[in-house]
C-alpha atoms as one frame of an Amber mdcrd trajectory, in Angstrom:
protein
 106.384  98.559  77.368 109.586 100.543  77.735 107.724 103.806  78.206 106.498
 102.519  81.573 109.932 102.088  83.145 113.474 103.390  83.064 116.078 101.054
  81.650 117.918  99.625  84.649 121.621 100.272  84.118 122.611 100.056  87.772
 125.482  97.845  88.817 124.739  94.280  89.817 125.925  92.960  93.152 129.370
  91.427  92.872 130.156  89.100  95.739 133.859  89.163  95.047 133.860  92.972
  95.257 132.961  92.778  98.932 130.404  95.521  98.581 132.940  98.044  97.285
 132.476 100.167  94.215 133.378  98.298  91.006 136.047  99.785  88.764 133.600
  99.880  85.876 130.065  98.817  85.049 126.645 100.332  84.754 125.636 103.342
  86.775 127.479 106.635  87.100 128.205 109.643  89.246 126.336 110.356  92.430
 124.021 107.361  92.074 126.915 104.934  91.981 128.578 106.723  94.894 125.411
 106.255  96.943 124.971 102.637  95.955 128.436 101.612  97.133 128.547 103.806
 100.225 129.165 101.936 103.527 125.732 100.921 104.775 125.742 102.770 108.130
 126.482 106.002 106.277 123.912 105.242 103.586 121.272 104.371 106.202 121.799
 107.772 107.773 121.304 109.402 104.382 118.076 107.439 103.917 116.831 108.514
 107.340 117.648 112.194 106.842 115.883 112.253 103.477 112.862 110.404 104.878
 112.502 112.802 107.802 112.708 115.790 105.469 109.978 114.268 103.309 107.912
 113.535 106.405 107.995 117.214 107.394 106.874 118.233 103.908 104.083 115.663
 103.897 102.800 116.677 107.344 102.794 120.317 106.290 100.931 119.706 103.038
  98.421 117.081 104.186  97.746 118.251 107.749  98.958 121.719 108.634  98.102
 123.492 105.374  94.550 122.150 105.516  94.000 123.670 108.943  94.015 120.150
 110.356  90.781 119.383 108.525  90.275 115.957 106.987  88.697 115.607 103.561
  90.054 112.125 102.792  90.537 109.850 105.791  91.740 106.788 103.887  95.168
 105.204 104.087  95.539 104.966 100.316  95.409 108.629  99.296  94.261 110.355
 102.454  95.690 111.708 105.670  95.595 108.344 107.455  98.586 107.533 105.262
 100.391 110.451 106.892  99.516 108.994 110.294 100.970 105.594 109.354 104.128
 107.293 108.061 104.455 109.089 111.394 104.057 105.805 113.246 106.819 104.291
 111.105 109.009 107.306 111.865 108.354 106.787 115.586 109.350 103.123 115.261
 112.632 104.090 113.591 113.585 107.152 115.640 111.664 106.661 118.952 110.521
 110.277 118.617 107.396 110.509 120.767 106.303 113.685 118.964 105.711 111.573
 115.863 103.601 109.147 117.909 101.494 111.933 119.421 100.945 113.582 116.029
 100.028 110.205 114.562  97.412 109.786 117.269  96.048 113.303 116.725  95.622
 112.691 112.997  93.930 109.345 113.611  91.470 111.091 115.972  90.668 113.606
 113.257  90.190 110.795 110.735  87.873 109.028 113.169  85.757 112.152 113.612
  85.631 112.742 109.867  84.633 109.156 109.147  81.769 108.960 111.635  78.552
 109.975 109.949  80.243 110.371 106.566  78.261 108.996 103.647  81.471 107.149
 102.769  81.026 104.946 105.821  77.909 103.523 104.213  80.062 101.952 101.509
  81.056  98.313 101.837  84.722  99.327 101.773  84.491 101.059 105.139  85.592
  97.874 106.910  89.002  97.597 105.223  92.418  98.724 106.417  93.445 100.604
 103.270  90.188 102.367 102.462  87.978 102.226 105.515  87.303 102.846 109.148
  88.968  99.553 110.083  92.314 101.155 109.278  91.508 104.138 111.466  90.553
 102.005 114.452  93.418  99.539 114.037  96.122 102.194 113.735  94.472 104.276
 116.454  94.514 101.325 118.849  98.163 100.542 118.165  99.223 104.175 118.566
  97.237 104.371 121.810  98.993 101.282 123.135 102.411 102.779 122.428 101.317
 106.016 124.100 100.042 104.028 127.140  96.559 105.536 126.705  94.341 102.704
 127.923  91.075 104.593 127.497  91.798 105.444 123.880  92.951 101.883 123.229
  89.663 100.524 124.582  87.712 103.049 122.512  89.296 102.049 119.205  89.054
  98.344 119.945  85.377  98.727 120.805  84.804 100.649 117.563  86.569  97.937
 115.614  84.690  95.099 117.282  81.362  96.808 116.574  81.946  96.761 112.816
  79.685  94.563 110.741  80.670  93.218 107.369  78.005  93.887 104.720  76.646
  90.805 102.974  77.560  92.149  99.537  81.185  92.906 100.365  83.770  91.462
  97.931  86.724  89.366  99.096  89.729  91.371  97.913  92.288  93.268  99.971
  91.688  96.949  99.346  87.900  97.041  99.478  86.733  93.688 100.817  86.890
  90.939 103.422  90.609  90.519 102.841  91.183  94.097 103.983  89.175  93.521
 107.128  91.083  90.338 107.952  94.380  92.159 107.419  93.291  94.755 109.970
  92.504  91.916 112.396  95.993  90.487 111.904  97.539  93.926 112.374  95.799
  94.273 115.733  96.784  90.787 116.826 100.410  91.459 115.970 100.702  94.841
 117.660  98.223  94.600 120.543  98.505  90.916 121.348  97.551  87.475 120.085
  93.820  86.903 120.406  92.875  90.589 120.427  90.569  89.614 117.586  89.709
  85.974 118.372  90.287  83.283 115.770  86.676  82.171 116.239  85.648  85.513
 114.760  88.056  85.480 111.825  87.378  81.794 111.097  83.840  82.552 109.960
  85.108  85.131 107.512  87.820  82.791 106.229  85.183  80.100 105.740  83.073
  82.495 103.675  86.052  83.576 101.552  87.090  79.990 100.834  83.508  79.033
  99.996  83.136  81.992  97.623  86.438  81.152  95.937  85.448  77.530  95.416
  82.001  78.399  94.126  83.278  80.974  91.660  86.021  78.619  90.475  83.283
  76.044  89.908  85.695  73.146  89.694  88.071  74.965  87.377  91.819  74.532
  87.185  92.343  77.211  89.831  90.964  75.981  93.194  89.967  79.488  94.317
  88.847  82.275  92.029  87.257  85.640  92.735  85.701  88.472  90.801  85.902
  92.190  91.441  84.471  94.865  89.183  83.645  92.288  86.547  87.158  90.855
  86.281  89.006  87.875  87.745  91.975  89.795  89.101  95.309  88.197  89.975
  97.051  91.102  91.679  97.566  92.175  95.259  95.160  95.089  95.488  92.015
  93.439  94.144  92.799  89.823  93.301  94.260  86.431  94.040  97.681  87.494
  95.340  96.215  89.804  97.971  93.567  87.315  99.044  96.133  84.502  99.346
  98.408  86.853 101.320  95.660  87.414 103.873  94.560  83.785 104.020  98.118
  82.691 104.786  97.920  84.745 107.999  94.861  82.788 109.123  94.389  79.388
 110.746  93.486  77.146 107.809  92.168  73.606 107.649  94.209  71.079 105.632
  91.883  71.248 102.618  91.990  75.055 102.734  95.792  74.974 102.807  95.760
  72.838  99.674  93.417  75.282  97.959  95.692  78.225  98.738  98.779  76.330
  97.550  96.933  75.141  94.452  95.876  78.686  93.621  99.450  79.950  93.899
 100.690  77.072  91.737  98.019  77.851  89.153  99.297  81.421  88.940 102.906
  80.257  88.632 102.053  77.727  85.923 100.082  80.287  83.908 102.365  83.325
  84.214 103.643  85.049  81.083 106.686  83.588  79.314 108.532  86.709  80.524
 107.967  85.618  84.137 105.502  88.429  84.795 101.972  87.758  86.063  98.587
  88.533  84.542  96.645  91.489  85.886  93.409  89.559  85.376  92.244  86.270
  83.910  92.398  86.351  80.114  94.219  89.701  79.915  97.260  89.040  77.733
  98.797  92.506  78.167 102.210  91.842  79.723 102.793  95.441  80.778 102.081
  95.797  84.508 105.012  95.406  86.877 103.315  96.937  89.910 102.467  95.886
  93.443  98.782  96.174  92.541  99.052  94.202  89.272 101.901  91.966  88.171
 105.066  90.352  89.483 105.916  92.669  92.418 102.848  91.929  94.534 102.906
  88.253  93.583 106.601  88.044  94.537 105.874  89.335  98.041 103.003  86.858
  98.368 105.282  84.027  97.238 107.827  85.052  99.874 105.093  84.652 102.450
 104.224  81.263 100.935 107.815  80.129 101.490 107.597  81.251 105.106 104.308
  79.400 105.635 104.564  76.333 103.361 108.250  75.826 102.659 110.753  76.169
  99.841 108.552  74.820  97.045 107.666  78.455  96.255 111.166  79.901  96.613
 112.280  79.710  92.981 109.052  81.315  91.776 109.565  84.170  94.244 113.125
  84.691  93.023 111.991  84.536  89.383 109.357  87.206  90.032 112.039  89.340
  91.649 114.100  89.075  88.467 111.204  90.570  86.504 111.080  93.471  88.949
 114.826  94.099  88.670 114.631  94.196  84.867 111.340  96.051  84.403 110.412
  97.507  87.769 112.250 100.833  87.775 108.947 102.501  86.996 108.304 106.065
  85.944 106.174 106.483  89.056 107.235 107.078  92.629 104.578 105.402  94.814
 104.245 102.042  96.501 101.080 100.902  94.710 102.463 101.255  91.206 105.888
 102.805  91.482 109.560 102.350  92.288 109.005 102.618  96.048 106.672  99.643
  96.127 108.833  97.547  93.827 111.846  97.981  96.121 109.946  96.003  98.757
 110.204  92.881  96.589 113.945  92.821  97.207 113.540  93.661 100.883 111.161
  90.705 101.246 113.568  88.383  99.440 116.447  89.667 101.575 114.496  89.059
 104.785 113.647  85.555 103.580 117.065  84.457 102.340 119.611  86.785 103.905
 121.312  87.028 100.499 123.169  90.309 100.045 122.294  90.533  96.350 118.683
  91.269  97.279 119.683  93.980  99.738 121.866  95.447  96.984 118.878  95.555
  94.636 116.677  97.205  97.273 119.455  99.746  97.852 119.683 100.356  94.111
 115.994 101.237  93.788 116.064 103.348  96.963 119.255 105.129  95.873 117.708
 105.815  92.470 114.845 107.591  94.228 117.138 109.402  96.635 119.470 110.594
  93.889 117.086 111.273  91.018 113.484 111.058  92.187 112.912 114.737  92.964
 114.586 115.899  89.747 112.679 113.414  87.588 109.359 114.422  89.132 110.180
 118.122  88.670 111.040 117.486  85.016 107.821 115.535  84.482 109.714 112.334
  83.691 108.407 110.531  86.766 104.795 110.667  87.953 104.563 111.935  91.524
 101.021 110.663  92.107  97.617 112.279  91.673  97.816 112.978  95.408 101.486
 113.885  95.568 101.968 113.393  99.307  99.869 110.257  99.646 101.180 106.981
 101.022 100.226 104.703  98.156 100.574 106.970  95.122 102.998 109.697  96.088
 106.075 110.641  98.067 104.566 109.293 101.288 105.439 105.826 100.017 108.958
 106.955  99.152 109.433 108.337 102.669 108.122 105.097 104.157 110.541 103.049
 102.043 113.521 105.194 103.011 112.645 104.737 106.688 112.436 100.987 106.139
 115.871 101.057 104.507 117.375 102.126 107.852 116.736  98.606 109.205 116.170
  96.579 106.023 115.848  93.184 107.708 112.769  94.549 109.529 111.136  96.136
 106.480 107.524  95.302 105.633 105.355  96.557 102.773 102.824  98.823 104.539
  99.300  97.411 104.832 100.400  94.179 103.129 103.164  92.456 105.094 102.981
  91.926 108.837
């Protein structure tokens, strides 16, 4: 398993040290200097690095292509660049980022219409489909005070129909559509997508989960691509994350809580979580599969249901601290995504040790990420500038580190 991650030798948070650099301990040189830098100064370093990465990403994904869109998805395509620009606008209030975000979304919209890809069931999701284009386009239009464009994207979104054969998971299924609905309701206004509309989809997802579980020990179970996945991207954690944003009936609440408890009770002895039912390979410590995504979902469970899930969330975070310094850069299955576990725990608890751990992962990337990728010791993603696999996710994380109490895992936390 060790070939998947770097051994974490970074200094632990010492309360009695008052946030100052320890006289000895793990970590060395420039990385340790960064880690114990006063936070206002460190936040500025994060922002400068993120903005430099943003310029590189815009150049390589947008300008170098002649502003042509070949992949309009959020995951690996240029819509990820648009979301990064929107995040940059939120952090810096730079309207140029907002306008460029909107221009890229328009290009994605044009590329998606009539594309054979739009015939796929996944077109209605935030991460992989046209729902992400319309949702982000509407939010950018609202911030730009463009009422006509806002109405256009909302109309496009409301005209979408969910195929009957669509799965239930987050990246490619009903869960991804519901997340887009929640995103619109948060940023445009409560009731933008009425609960009467989402309730029918929730009802279908709960019914499918119960039927597939067939009275088993897990109240809700789902299948994607022939496997009963547990992770955030395609399985239980992602589906529960979305359902917890919905209005649930009492029996549905119990099913969601029971499903989370089933996962906790059947996790690996190491504290990590299965990638799929029956898979005994304890090797994935990713957002998409394993403890990181489950940890973020458990944080949301604490926010929704109470502290009965707190210890499990903290335990999952411990797995990420010990085994989550991955030899990959992205947010889906890399260091950038795993840092969000600690940001979520920090937002939930306010405990400085979790902020310290988020800083440690972010500082590791800031200090060593570029060198490790250049040397081939860290994978920079098949699409190097993409949001989910590449340095787009690193840039997004570094922007979130400027205001860590406001950080949210993109396309997962609201």
